[in-house]
N, C-alpha and C positions, 0 to 999 in steps of 0.2 A: 717226283722225289724220286728217288734214283731205285732201279728195281733189275734183280739178279745182274748187278756187277757185284764184279770183285771190291771185296773193302779196303778201298785202296787209301784208306786213312785210319788205317784200324791202329788204337792204341794213341795216337797223336793228339797234344794237349793242344786244343784251340783255343784263343779268347777272343770274342766279338764284346765290342766296346760299344755302346749303345745297341747290345744283342736282344733288347725285352718289343723294339718295336716289330711293325707289318714286315717288314724285309729280315729283321732280324731272327724272330720266331721262323719266318719259314726258309730261313736258311740253316737255322740249327736243325728243323729236322733233315733236311738232305746229311747234314755234315752228320747227325746220330746214327744213320742209315748207312753212312759208310765206314761206321764203326769207329770216328773220333769220339775224344773224351773233348767238353766243353765246358769251358769257364764263363760263365758271362757276365759282365760289367756293366753296371746301369748306375743312375742316380737316384732308381728305385728298384735295386734288385729282388722285392716283394713282388715284382709283375712278372719276374722268370718261373715264376712257380708252375705257371703256365707248360713251360717247355718239359720240367720234368718229367710227367709221364709219357714223353717222344721218346725215350731213351730206356737204357738197362737201368738196375740199380746200381749207384755210383759212379753211373755215365757223367750226370752234368752238377757242376756246381756254380755258386751265382757268391758275387761280388761287390761290395760298395766302389763304384769310382765317378770321378768327374774330370774330363779332361782338361779343364783347368788348372787341377791340383795334382803334378807331377808325380807326390809322394804316394798317390793311391793309386796312380797305374804300375809304379814300381813293384807296390803287393800285389794286383793282380797278373801281370806277367810274370812271377818268379815260376822258372819250369816250364814256361809256354815253348811249342817249338813254332808257332805259328801267331798273329794276329790279326784281324778282320777290324778295320774301323766303318761304323756302319753311323757313326754320330751325323747326324744334320738338322736343321731347323730352317724355320721361316721366318723367324720372328726373335728378339732379343740381342745382345750383343753375336753378331753374327761370324765376329771375325774370331773372339775369345773361342768361339766352339769349332768351326769348321774350317777356320781359316789358323793362326795360331795355335791351338786347340789339336788339332790336326796335325802340325810337326812334332808336338809335346808327344802325340802316344808314338807316332814313331821312332821319334828317340828314343821313348822310354822301351820300347820293344828291341832295337839295336841295342842296349845297354844289357836289358834283360838277357841279350843271346840268341833272339826268336830267329828261327830262319825263312821263314818268310813273311812278310805284309801284303796283305791285302789293303786297299782304300776305296771304299766306295766313294762317289764322287757324282756327277750329273752331267747327261748332255746337255750344251748349253754351259759350261763353266766357261767362263770368261772374264778375264782380267781387266778387260779395260770395260765390262760391261756397267752402265749405271744402274743394274737393278741389285742389291746388294749381297742375293743370295748368289746368282751365278757369279759374280766377282770373286767372294770369299771363297767360292768351291776352287776357282783355279786358283787362291794364293794358297789355299787348304795343298792343294795336289802338288803344289812348286815348295811347298814346305818340307810334307812330305819326304821328295825326292831329296832335299839336301839331306834329312836325317838318315835316311835308311832308300841308300841308290837303287838297291835290287827291288825295290816295293812294284806291284801293278795295280797299275790306276784302272776303275774298271767303273765306267760312265751310263750306267741305266737311263733309257727315256721313261715314260711313264707306265711301274708296274701295278699291273692290274692282277684281281683276285676276288675270288667269292669275299672275302673280307675287308676288300682297301674301302678305303675311304675316298677314292675319285670317280668310279662308276657307279659306288651306291650315294653318291651324292645327287647326281645326276637321275640318278634312277627312282629317287625318293625324292625330286622335285616334279619330274614326269608325273609319279604316281600321284602326286599332290594336287596338281593346278591344271585345268585344262588350254593355259595359252602358255606358253615355257619364252622368254626371252633370250636370243642365242647369245653370248659373247663371243668376237673373235672368229665368225662362222666358217673363213675359207681358211684359217690355222691348221695346220697340218701335223698331225701326233704320229708316234710313231710308237704304241704301247705294248708292254712285251709280258708275258705271262710272268709272276714273280718266282714260281718254280721254275724255267728255265732259265730266271737271272742266280736264281739259288744255285744251280746245277752248275752252271760258267764259274759262279767262283767256289765250288769246290772243287774242280776240274783242274784251276789254277794251283790251288794249295796242293792236290794230286801228286804234279809237275811245277814245283816254283823254279827251279834251273832253269827250264825251257822258255815259261813266261816271265821271268825276270826282266826288269825295267819297260816293259811295253803298258802299253794302254788300250783298251777294250772298250768299244761301244755298244750296249745289249741292246738292242731292240729288237722289235719283233717284227712280223715277216709281210705287213703292208703299212700304207702310207693312212689314216683315215683323216677327213678333216672333221673338228669338231662340229658342224651342222650335222653331216652324215654321223657323228656318232651319236648323235641327240634320237636319229630316226632311230639307229640301228635299235638301241636300247628301248625308245618306243614302241617297235616290232617287238622285241620280246618280250614284254609286258603286254601284249594285244590289247594297246590302247591307244586311240585316234586320236591327236595333240595338233595343238596351232603354234608353230614356230615360228619366232619373229626375230629376224636376223640382222642385230641392232649394228651401226655404222659404228666404226672404233670413239668417234669422240662421245658419242652416247654412253659407249660401255666403257671408255675411261672415268669421265664423272659419275658413273653408278659408284665402279668399285672405288672410287677417290672419296664419293659420301658416305658410303655403307661398310668400306672394307676394314674398319677399325671397330665396327660393333660384335659382338661377340655371336658366332655361330651365323657369321656373314660369309656367301658361298667361294669372296675374292677379296684380297687385300691389292692393294693398288699395284705392289711388286709381282704377287701371283700373275692380277692382269698381264702386266708387260710381261711375263712368263709365257703364257698362253699364246699373246698374239704374236707372239716371234714365232712359237712353235716349238716340235719339239719332236727331233729327227735325227738318224746317223748322219754323221759326213760324207760315211762311204770311204772316208779316207784312209779309215783305221782298223783294224782288225774286229772279228764281233764274233756272235756265238757261232756261224758255219764253222772259223778257225779254231773253236775248241770242241768240235765236233758235235754240236747240239742245232739240231732240227727246230725252229721257234715254234709252238703252237698259236694260233690265230684269235681273235679274242670271240669271232660266232664259234667256237669251238663250243664254248662254252655260257653264251649271253642266254640261250633258252630255257636252262637250268638251272643256272643262277637265281636269274629273274621271277621266278615262277611264285616270289613272296610277294612281289610288287603285283602281281594282277590281280584284277578283280576277284573277290573270294581265292584268292590264295591258291594254292594247289589243289582245292576243292572245286575249283571253278575250272570251265574249259576255255580254252586260249582260242581268241580270237583275232579276225586279221582287224587290223586300226584300218577305218573308213577314210 
C-alpha cells in the first residue's frame, strides 16, 4: 500500500467493477490510501462490506452490478471519473463475462463520461488459444479498446498474497500430505505481489493521459518453476516432503478425470494454462515503467506460512530433511 506519497487521487470517484474479489479488495485499499472515493460494483455487493473499514466515513459506496446487464452499469457509472474492470472467471459463460461483457463495461463507462478506464486482463491472453479463459481474455481486450480507445490494459501474472488462493492451495496440500504430486514441474511462473499490482493500477489512474492506450505486463522479479515453488513452500513450512514430478500425460489425465469435482485443485483448462507457464513476454512495459520495484515471493513466505507449520507459531521452525 502507498506510504508517504501525495494523495494523487484525492476526491476522484473510481468505480471498481468486480471489486469484491481478491485483487479488488487489495486495489481498494491502495486507492483509498491515495484519497479516492470508491464505488464498488458486484453481483454480490454485500461482500464489499469488508472494504468499508479501510477508508474514511463516506469514502466507499456499494452497488449491485451485472456486466451482462448494461442498465446496471449505467447506474453504477454515474459521475465516475474512472472505471476499473476486474471481472473474470474460470467457469461458466466466459465470453459473456470477460469477452463481450468487458466491452459492455467499457462502452457504458465511455457513455457516462469517465476520463479513464483500466481493464484487468491476464498474461497469456491469446485470441488463438484453445483454452476458453485465455481466448476470452484476449477477446475482452479487443472489445474494450473498440469501445474505449484510451483504455489501459494490465496483464498480471499470478497474484500472490497472504490471503491468496494459489500459494495457500499448495501450502495446504504440502502441510497435509507426505507425498505431493507435482503437475507441470518445469513450467515457469512469474508471480507478482498483489499490492505491487495494485500500486501499478493506481499509478495508471493517477496519470491516465500519459498511459492511454498502453498495455502493461505486471510480473514479479523472478521466474520460478512449479517444482521449485513447491520446494520453497515446504521449506517455509519446515516440512520434509517427497515431491513426485508427474509427466504431462498423467497430469492431463488426472485433471480431466477429477477437474470437474468440487474442490479439485485443477480443471482441464487450468492445467493447460499451468503447463504453458505464466511469465512476462518482455515485449511490453511493466512495473518498472510505472516506477515500481516488485517484491519477491521469498520476502514473505517464512512469515505468511507459519500457520502451516507443525504446531503453528508455537512450534520451532525446523529445516526439512
